[in-house]
Structures are given as structure tokens and as C-alpha cells.
N, C-alpha and C positions, 0 to 999 in steps of 0.2 A: 523973287517971284513965287507966288503961291502955287503949290502943286495941285494939279487938278486930279480929282478922284476918277479913276478909270474903272470901268465895269466890264467884267469878262462875260461875254455872251457866248453860250454854247449854241452852235448852229445845228439844227436838225438836218440830217442828210436829206430828209424828204421835204424840208422847207417849213417845218412847224416852228413857230416862235416860242412856244412854251416848253420846249424840250430842255431838260436840265442835266443830262449826262446819262451814263450807263446805269441800269437799275441796281439796287442794293444786292439782290440775289446773285447777280452776275459778278459783282465785286467780291461777295463772300465765296462764290465758287472759285474765283481766281486765287483767293487767299488759301482756301483748302487745297487747291491743286498745287499751289506752291509749297505749302507747309504741311502737307499730308503726313510726312514722316514724324513731325513733331506731335501731331494729334494722335497718331498711332502709338507713339512712345508714351504719351500721357495715359492713353487707354490701358496699355499693358501695365503701367505702373499702378494704376488704380485697381486693376484686376488682381495683380499680385499682392497688393497691400491688403486686399480683402481675403483672397484665397489662401495665401501662404500661412497666415496665423491660424486659419481653420485647420489646414492640413497638418501643420507641424507643431502647433501649440494646443489648440482646442481639441482636435481629434485624439492625440496621444493622451491628454488628460482624461478625456471621456473613456478611452479604452482602458486606461489604468484604473479608473474608478470602477468601471464595469467588472474588471478582473478582481479588484479588491472586494467588491460587494458579493461576488459569487462564492458558493460553497461547494465542497466535494464530499461525496459519500462513497466509501469503498464498498463494493458488493462481493468482491472475492479477492483473495491474496494467496498466492502459491509460493512455497519455498521447497524445492525438491532437488534431486540429483546432487546431493551435497558431496563436497570433498573437504579436506581439512582447511582449505582457504578460499573456497568459492561455493556458490549455490546457483541454481537457476531460479529466477524470481520474476513474477508477473502479477498483474492485478487488473481488475475491472473497476470502473468508477462511474458515478453519475454526477453531472454538472447541474447545479441549481443556480439560476440567476433571474431576477425579475426587473433588472435595470434597463433592459433594451430588448426590442423585438428583432434586432439584427441577428444574423447568423454568422459570427466571425469564424475565421480559420486560425487554428493554433499551429504554430510551426514547431518542429522537433526541438526538444531541449533536454538537458540533463537534469532529471528529477532526483533530488537528494532527500533522504529521510533522516530526521533528527529526533533525539530525545529532548524533552522540554525542561528538564530539571536544572539546566545550566545553559546560558546563552553562548558559552564558549565551547560547547560540545562539538566534536567533529561529526560528520554524517556517519550513521551506522550502515548505510547502503545507498548506492546511487544506481539509477536505471535510466535508460534512454527512452523518453516518451516520444512516440511517433507524431507525424503531422495528422491533425484532426480537422476535417473539413466540415463547415456549416454546423457549428454547435448551436443548439437551441436549449431552452430550459428543459430539464429532465433527460438530456442526452446521455446515453450510456456508451462508454467507449472501453475498448480492451487494449491493454498494453501486454503484448505476448511475452511469455517467459523468455528470458535471456540470461546469459552468463553474467553474474555479478561477482567480481573479485572482492573479497572481504579485506579492506585495507585498514580498518579499525576494529580489530577482533574484540577488544574489550567492550566497545560500544554495541556491536552486534550481539554479543553475549548478554549485555545488560538489557537490550531490547527483548530478547527471547525470554529472559527471566521475568521481565515486567509482564509480557503477554501471558506467561504461564500463571503468575501469581494473582493477576488482577481480574476482577469481574468486568471492568471496562477500563480503558486507558486512552490517552491522547498522545499522538505524535505529530510532528510537523513535516510537511512536504514543501521544499523550497527549490528555487531555480530561477534562471534568467532565460526568457524565451522571446518569441515574437508573435504578433497577432495582426490580422488585417480583416477589414470588413468591406465587402463589395469591391469597388474599384479604388479604394483608398490604399495608400502605400503601407508596407509593413512597418509596425512600430514596436519598439522593445517594451516588454513588461516584466515585472518581477513577481514571481509566485512565492507566496508565503501563506500556506493554508494549514490549519490545524485539522486533524482527522481523528475522530473518536471511533473506536471499535470495541467489540466485546472481547474479553480475554478468556483464558481457560479456567479461571476461578480456582486455581490450585489443583486442577486435574482431579477434582473430587468426584466427578461423575464417572467413576471407574469401579466396577464390581465383578466378582467371580460368579459366573453362572453355574459352572460345574468344575469338578476337580477330582481326578482319580489316579490311583497308583497303578502302573503297569505291572504285569506279572513278571516280565523280564525287562531289564534296561536295554535301551537301543544303543546303536553304535556310538552315538555322541554322548552317552551316559544318561540320556533323558530317562527318568523312571516315573514321571508323573505328567499327565496331560490334562488340560482343562480348557475352558472357554471363558473369555472375559468380555464384558459389555462396556463400551466407552461411549459417552455422549460428548460430542465436541460442540460447545455453544458458540463457536466463533465462525467467521467467514473464511478462516484459514485452512488451506490444505498443506499439511506439513509432512514431508517425507523423512522420517527419522531413522530408517534403516533397521538393523537388528538392535533391539532395545533390551537391556537386562535390568532386573530388579533383584536386590538382595532381600532374602526372606529371613525374618527373625521373629522370635516370640520373647517378649520381655527382655530384649537385648541379647538373646542367645541366637546365633546364626543356625538356621536349619536348612538352607539351600539357596539356589539361585534360579530365578525364572527368566525366560526369554520370550519376547514377542518378535518373531522374525518378520523382517521386511514390513515394519509398521508404517502405514501411511494414514495419518489422521485426516479424515474428511469431515466437512460440516455435517452435524446431525448424529444419528445413532448408528453404531456399527458393532459387530461381534468379531472377535479375533481369537485365534488359537494361542494358548499359553502353554509353554513347555518348561518343565522344571527338572532340575537335578536336586533331589531331596536327600538330606543326610538322615537316613532312617533312625539310627541310634539316637540322634539329637531330637528327632520328632518324638520318639517313644519316651525319651527322658522328660520332655515337656508335658506329654500326656500324663505320665506318672506324677509329675510335680503338681500339675493342676487338677489331677483326678478327673479329667474331662478330655475326650477325643476331639472336641470342637475347639480349635485353637484360634486365638486372636492374632493372626499373622500380619506382621508389618511388611509392607512392600516399600522399599527404599530405592529410589532411582539410582541406577548404576552407570551404564555407559550406552553410547550410540556408536554403531559401527556400520560403515557402508563399503562394500567391496573389500572387506578386510582392513579398512583404515578407520581408526577411531576419529570421530568428529568432535573436536574439542568444545565447540560452542553448544551443540546439542547435549553433550555429556554434562557440561556445567549446568545447563538448564534442568536436566533430569535429576541431578543430585538434590534439587530443591523439593523433590516429590517424596512425601512420606504418607502412605495410605495404610489403612488397616481393614482387613476382611476376615470375618469368622469363617473358617474352613473346617469341615469335618474330615479328619485324617484317619478315620476308623480303618479303612482298607489298608492304608500305609502301615498302621500299627499291627494289623492282623498278619500282613505278609512278612513282617519282620520276625514273627515267632517269639518276640520278647515279652508279649503280654497275652494271656490266654483269652480265648473268645468269650468266656463267661464273664470275665471282668468288664469287657467292652459292652456286653449286653446290659450289665448292671449299671454302668455309667450312663449309657444312652437312655435308660429308663428313668433316670432321675429327673 
């Protein structure tokens, strides 16, 4: 028997014959109401798929690129209060960056300084850099002086000798720190910046302004006092303590000069110079050269702070050899070993 086709007829509760069932919006609402958790989960997955790569991949790359493109310029560097194995060290710096208009925050990190002549060099000094908030282009920040233990004495000494001998030089600042911008999470960045500074250029800007022999030696045997002029072409303030120079003429020792509590500051300064002169040796050189204006060599001797010799400053000073022409007429006169008329004759030549 053939099956008859049956037709399902939806009856309108109000008696309408064209009614075909619940509207689609109602059916969709029931689906959403039943499966809301699934739709919410899909929404979260989509959001995370977009946001997480930005936060944890794109943003760190942008931050590292911005850090890599930035440059540092030091505007001051202080090394003071030296002991045989430590100093107090601080600096000021300007950040330059044109890669972003944001104002990131840099978190504290251990900044280490390196010589650049060998990739395997240990750091010659390390200093804790503080948190720096809202850095923009041309931002100047200060890292206050803090105690730095010298763990690699040879490297620190090499750095000082480089700074003394060079007209300009370059060192590296390296470290691992963190950075954040706005509401973004902190991301790790590596610092590796080359910093170029002026050096002391051999300490050549040193001259004797005046020099005179005392009528009587003082308790510490000082028998000559003068004034020296020093021009420091660097941004560095360097507390050297009591500094000595060996005095000689043509290789013959004639005395020792001392600059007490010498602090080299940027620019021009005048300092007192005190000397213990070997008068017979001075007279001998005057007689040998037939001239009381002697070409006296100043050879760096030692650095002492609070009675302790500072080895790294002493090693640096020993690289200094300067010459100044000094009139020792008064020294020769006071010795009584050469008559006044001979001196007048020599000076008139």
C-alpha cells in the first residue's frame, strides 16, 4: 500500500492559517541563551589571540628596538673618596631617541663599564642605576655617587691610564634591565651602549705660574712654594688626594713637589704646589747649564688619601712627564754657592 504524504501544519494560537512557527530571532536567542558560554569562550580566545602577541611579542621587540636605537651622552663623571680598593662613583647622562613619542620607565639595573679593546674584558666598574620615570628625548638623569668596589684592579687602572693619555676615548656601558610604557607590562631589555668622552690628553695643560724659595724650610721640609695652573678638558671630577711629582733636570733629581688634596674639576683651576728642593743639586744644574732658568721635568709619583697610597691613581700618575721652565735664581741666591753678580750676568744674556 502506498504511503500517503503527510503535511505538518502549524496552528496559530490566534487561528491564523499562515503561521509557520517561532521567528528566527527567537530561535537565535534561545541558541545564544543555551550556548552563551561557548560564544564567550570564543570571544576570549579571539581577543587573546590578538592581544597576547602584541603584549608579549610585538611590544618587547618594539621596546628593545627603541632601546637599541637610543644613544647616551655623559655630561659628568665623578670618581672621589678613593681607598686602595674602592671609590665613590656617579655620573649624569642624557638620553637621545627619536624612535618613539612614548615616555618609558626604566627600572633599576646594574650598569657595568667595559674597555673595548677585547670582547672578553671584565668590567672595570659597576654601578647601580636607579629607576628613571618618563624618559623622553633629551632627558638628563643623575646617578648619584655610590660606593664601587674595584674587583678588577688591572682593568680599572687601564681605564684611568686611557682617560689620562687620550684626547678622546670610547668605553661601553652594558647591563640587563627592564622597561615599561604606559599600562604595558615590564619587559626585559639589554643595554649595550658605547660612550665617547674627552680625555686628559696627557695632562699637558699643566703649567707653573709662580715658584719661589722660602727663606726658611717649614716643618715638613718644604722650602719652595708656587702656584700651578691646570686645565681639565674632560667632564670628569677626579679626587686624587695628595699627589707627588719627582723633579729633575736632564735626568738629575733636584727635588719632590706635592699638590695636596688635589681634586681635578672640569675647566680651569689654580692649585698650590709645595716642593722640597735639593739646593746643592739645583745649583749644580745652574752651573752646568750656565743659566738659572732650568727646564724642570715633572714626573708623576704617587697618590695618597688619608695616609694610604692609592695604587690605581699612582699607576696613572707615573705616565705623566711634563716639562716647565722655572727661574730658580732665588734658590741659587739663598744657597750662597753662587755669587749675586754671576746671577745678574746670566739673567742679562
